[in-house]
Structure formats: structure tokens, C-alpha cells
N, C-alpha and C positions, 0 to 999 in steps of 0.2 A: 503494499499500500505505499502511496506517496505521500513522504514526511517534508509539511511547508516549517520556513520558518519558523510562522507563530507555534510549532509544537516546540521546537525547539526553545525558544524564548522560554515557554512555562516549563519545562520539562528542569529546564537549567536554575531557572529559580525554584521548581519544587524539591532540588537537591538541596537546596539553602537552608541554612535554618530558619527558624519560624519567624519575621520580620514584619509581611504585610498580608492582607487578602489580596489574591489575584484575582481581578475580572476579566472576563474575555469578552471583548464589545466586538461587535460587527455587525453588516449588512447580514439581512437573510440569504442564507444560501449560499453562505460562505464555507462552512465546513469547519466552525466553532465544536460542534460536538464530537466529533472525527477528531479534530486535534489535541482536545483536551484528553479523550480516551486512548488518547498512543501516547500523551506526556504522561501521563500515568500511571499508562501500564508499563512502561520506559523507567521509572522513576524506581523500580522496584519497593516502594515502602508499603504496606496495609493502607488499603484504602473503600472507602465507602459511595458511592453514587446514588444520589436521588432525583428523580425529577420529575417536579409539580406536574407535568403536562397532562399524564395521564389522573390527575386528581380538579371534579368538574370547579369546585373552588375551597382550593387550597387552603388551612387554615394555620394561623399562627403556630399551634400548637406542631403542624408537618414539621416546622421547622427546627424546633426543641428538641423532638422525639429524635427525627434522627445525626442534628447537632451530637446528644448522648449517647446513641450508637456509637459515633465516629470515634469520639472519645476514650471511648472502651477500647479501643484499637489502638491506643496512642500505648509510651510509653516513657518513660525518661531518658531512657539511649534511642529509641526509635519515634521517629513521627508517624503520625497515619495523616492520609489525606481525606479531608471531605469534600465532594462535589456535590453543589445546588445548581441541579438545572435549570432554564426556564423558571428562574426565583423572581421574575415580573411581578408575574402569576398572584404571588401571595403578598394580599393587601397590607402596608405596611411590616412589608419585609427587613426593612435597613433598619430599622430600628431595632427587631429583634437580636437581629443582627452583630449589629453594633453590641447591646449586653453582653452577646457571649460569647463576642470576639475580647471584650474585656475582661471577663469574669476569667479566659481563661490566659488572659496578660497575667491577671493578678495572681492567679495560682498556678501558675506555671505550667498549663495543660501543654502536650508538645501535635498542637493538629494545626495543619495546612488548610488553608479554606480555599476551593475554589468557585466562583459564581460563574455565573453565562446565563443569557434567554437572549430567545430571537427579537426581542425587540430592543434595540439598543435606548432609544428614547423615553422607554420606563425604566428602562436600567441607572442611564446617567440621570434621569429625576431623583433616586432613590440614595444612589450612595452620594449623589452632590449634595442632598441634603441632608445625611448622618453620616456617613463614614469618613469625613476627611480628615486628612491625616493618616489613614488606615490601611490604603489600599494602591495597588498598582495597577493599570491597565495593560492590557497584550490585547492588542489589535488582528482583527482577523479583516484584512483590507478583499475587495476582489482579485482572480487571479490574476498573476502576470499573465503575457504571452507563452512566455519561457515556461511558467508551469503545465501552463496547459498544454505545451508542446510537449510535454515530458513524458506527462501524466496521462494525456486522452491526445496526443498524435496533430493536435492540433496544426494548422497552415498557418500564414499571415493572414491569409483571407477571411482563414474560418475564425478566427480573433477577431477583424473586423467586423463580421457577421454575429456570431454566438456570444462575444465576450469571455469573461472570467467567471461564471457561475460551472462549478463541475456537475450539480446535478442534472443541468440541462447538457451536458454533454454527449450524451446515450442518443437522444433524440435528435439531431441535428440535419439528420440524412432523411427526417419525418418530418418538414419545417411546418405544416398543421399543428401536427401534436407537442412540438417545440414552443412555437407562439402561445399555446393555451397554456402551457406548462409556464410560461416568462408573464402572461398578463394574471394568470389565477394563482401560482403560488409563490409569485415575487412581488408583481408589481401592486397588486389586489391585495394580495395578504399583508404588506407593508402600510399600504395607505389607510386599508379599513381596520386592521386589528393592530396595527402600530400607534401612527396618525391622530388615526379620528377617535383615541382613547383618549387624544390630552385635551382637557376640561377647553382649549383656546378656541378650538377649530369650530365655529360656529357656522360657517359658508363650505359644506364637505365638496358641493359641486365647483365652486371656486377654485378649491384648489389641486381638483384632478385635471381640472380647464388649466389651469398652471402648471404642471408638469407636464401634459402634453404639449402646450406650448414650448415648453424649456426643452421639450428633446427636440423639435423642429428647428429650435436655436441655437443647439448646442453648439458650443464654440462661435457664439456672437452677442455681441450688444446688442441692449433692447432697454430700453428706457422702461422704467413701470409706468408713463403715461402712455407708452406705446403698447405696453402687454394690456392694461384696462380697455384700449380701444378695439383690441381682437377678443377679449373675455365677452361671452355672453350675458354670464353673472358678472355684474360689478361690483366692486369691491372701491377699498381707496388703498393708497399706496403704503404706509402702516399695516395694512390685511395685508395684504400680498407680499410684503418683506419678512412679515412674521409667519407665512406660510411657507416661504421657500428657507425660512431659514429650518423648518420643520422637516419640512423635504431634505434638506441638507444632510441633519443629522441623524436622521434616517437611512441615507447612504441611497438614495435614489438621483436629487437632482441639486448641483450647487450652484451659487449667483456668487462669483469672484466680484471682486473688490478693486476699484481702478490703485495703480501702487501712486504714492505718494508719500514722500518725506514726511507731509503732516497726514499723519491717522485721521483727524476730521474730515480733512477733504477727501480722501480716498475711501471712509466711509459712506460719504454719502451721493459715491458717485452712480451709476449706470451697472446693474448685472451684466458682466458677461456670463450666461448660462453655460454650464456643466453637467453631461452624465456625470454620472460615477460607473459607469461602464457603459460600455458601447450597444452592449445587444440590450439595454434598455429604449436605444433610439428606434434599432430594428423591428425590436416589438413593439412602437407603439406608432411607426409609421406605415403607411397605406399602401405602398410600392412594393412590385414582387420582388422578392428576396433576390431573384436571379440578373435584376438588371439594375438593382445597387449599386455594384461596383463599377455596372459599365458605363454609369453615367459619370462624368469627369464633377459633378459639384456637390455629388450625392457621395463618391467616395473620398471628394474630398473632406467633407465635413465628419464622415466617419474617421478618418486617416488624423483629421483632429481633436476628436472629440476620445480617438484611443489613446493617444499620445497625454489627453489633458488628465484624462483619468487614471492613467498610469501615474502622473506625477501627483495629483492629488490622493494615490495611494502611497507613494514614497513620502511627499509632506507629513500624512500622519504617522509611517513609520521613523521616519529620520529624522522630524522636529523643526520641518520649516514651512513660511508665509507664502503662498501662494496666490498672486495677482492678474491680472491686465494693466497694460497701458496702452495709452494712444493722447498725442498734443497736434491739435490742427488733424493734418492728413496725414501724421506719422503715427506707427502704431505698431505692436508686437501683440504676440499670442499670449505669453505669460512671463512673470516676472514671479523670481523664486528670491526668497531671502532668509539668509539665518544669522541672524546678528549683524554685524557690519558688511557681511558678502551677500552678494548679489550674482546671480545669474538673468540675463537676459535673453529671452529665447523665442527664434523664429520660427515656425513650423513651413515647408514648399511641402504642400500635399498636392498641386498640381490644381488649384484654383486660380483662376487670374485674382492677382488683387495688386493695392500698392506697396511697393517696396522702400528702402532704405529707412524704416523703423531700427534697425540694431543702430544705426551708427549715431541716428540722432538721441536715441537713449543711452548709448555713451557717452555722448558729449556732453548731454543735459545734467548724466550724474558719472561724475568720476571715480574709476572703480568698477564698476560693473564688468562680469564677464561674458561677452555674446557668446551664445551657442544658436550655432543652424543646423537645424535637423531639417532631412530630405535632399540634400546634394552628395555630390562622389564623396564628401571624406565621410558623412553622417548619415546612412540612408535610414529614414523610419522605423523601418523595420529592426535593425540594430541597435535603434536609441530605446526602442520598448522590449530589446533584450536584454536593455541594460549594459550595453558597452558604452556608456558615456555617464556613468553616476555623479550627481551633483554631491558637492559637499562631502568630496571622500576625505 
């Protein structure tokens, strides 16, 4: 079975002395449960795995019962591991986890704890409210081209069309089944089970329309005023910005802000839409799949979005900030910043666009490192394979 870096990172942390709760987060269907199972089995330590998914309304007592059983496996010399999967289904879970973890800290109980769940939004709400200073995050991102190639034999073109969802890989030869899986098990499941459970969503139709519009304009700038003009269900700018943040946190659609030395100016810019995986575009578009790569414009959007989604994943794992930039007629696709270091990135995908943005940006922001993707020196495919890592 293929072992991702997510599993390796978690395994390394489970080999350490008890320090923090490990919380595995990431979009639906990116292999979180598999990564946890691999890491726990590789640890060689006694463990207990409990899943709240099979319980209609999991009570708080369920967490305590599983915790007590795992405590019995631990000794002063040998730590035990407790895995609580789908923990977000337990109402009020973070408070009881905090109490039990603190009890173990005071008593010296040698119990390592791993938490995970399919809803990254509800998980985030729980650990942000109650577990400050007690946890580390292990991020499960969408799979890269290299991972999909090594695990499932994907080609570059396969990846542009079908993206980085391992569960959907077996369906890529049956497009209609693949499409149903993507729309029902990933897109709709994420929207209805994760985002719409948040109290702040009062216009579900508007949120869905925003997602669909964002997939069509992925890797492109679109002001909120223009977005409102294209949606049937009207809202206001603040509502759209809030819904876009929810889609972002759920791993569906991001709205990159404009790069500026002034954070305030950048935060107030128009968003550049960017899907978290190219498959989200393919599944949302109505074009026949066998024509998507033949059309230069569609192919260009898919290539730019695939590179953007790869950069989004890398920004989470490697800890850098991802933006875009435009000044007058000069524009660049992506700006990656980590501390004082800045990469300015332009993608040549085959679409006809204005050039000169790299030089203008480097002139405007001294010290920026230019990176051109898609020329003879660095192809788009090679970049997606990680052959030009940022911030080495």
C-alpha cells in the first residue's frame, strides 16, 4: 500500500514522548484514515481505534469510555495510542478531550492521542475553541501528480482531468461513474455535511452558486461586484467573502488575495479564484471530458489551476503565504512569501496573455526570485513533479 508523507510525519510523532495531541486534518477523501492506520500500525505500540461514524448521535460518554479503555493499555515504560476518528460528530467533544488530556498530564498517564474527522471545518471550530497549546496539526492535502502516478499509474493528462483524489482513481475509465462520485461523495458531501452545518450559512443556494462560478473562473481574478452580477441569488460582498472563506477552509475553493507589502491593501483586493484540485473543475464543468484538453483555453485553465492547487498544498505543508499580483497591465499568476523571501511565479500554459509581469514585479519588489513555469527550462509537468521546490 502506498505510504504518503502524511503517514510518515504522523509515525515520527507517535515515536516521540507524549507532548501534544495529533490532529489529522484535510479535505474529504484524501486518505486521512489510511494514513493514520499506517502510522499506528508502524509504531509497534499498543493502540485502540474508535470511530464515531457508526453511532447515530455519539454521546460525550463515548469519548470517556474509549479514553479509559486506551488508558488501560498504557504503562510507564510503554505508551499506548488512542485514535478517535470522526470526532467532530460528538457535540462538545473538544471540552471533554481537553479535560481528559489534562488529567493524563497531571497523572503522568502515557497515552498518545490522535484525532481526525471528515469535516475539517467542524474539527477546526472545536480545537480552536478549546485545545490551544495542546495540539499539533498533521495536514492531509490533495494528492500530487507524483503520488497519483506512483500509486495509480496516472499520466500528466490524467492528473489534469481527474486530479488528486485516490478513491476516484479506479473510476477514471468510466467517466459517468467518476462524475457521480465526485459530485455526490466529495463536492455535495463537503457542502451539505460540512459547510452547511455551520450556523453562519443562511443562503445555501448562494454558496453553491459561488462554488460553481469559482470553478469556471479558477486561476482568474473576479471582483465581488462582478460575482454578484453573475449570481441569481443575490447577497452582499461581506456574505460572499464569508462563504468563500468557508469553501476555502473546507478544501474546495480558495480566493487568493493580491500581494502587497501593506497587508491591509492586500486583504481588500478582488479574489483570484483557485480550486484545491483540478478534478473539481472537471466535475463542475458541462463540457465533454474528451474535449477539455483539446481546447487551448480550457487546457490552459486546467494547467494553471493544477499548478495553483499544487502551490496551495505546498503552502500548507511548507508554511508559506500564497497570493497573486497585478499593477496596471502587468500581472503575475502567483506570489509565494515566507518571511522576507519572495518567489514570483508566472505560468505559460498556452493561453495568450500579456507578458512582462515578472520583470515588472522584480523591479517593484527588490529581492524577489522569479520563476517561469512552462518554458524549455521548467515544464509545467516537471514543476508538478516537485522538480523546482520553493524555499528549499
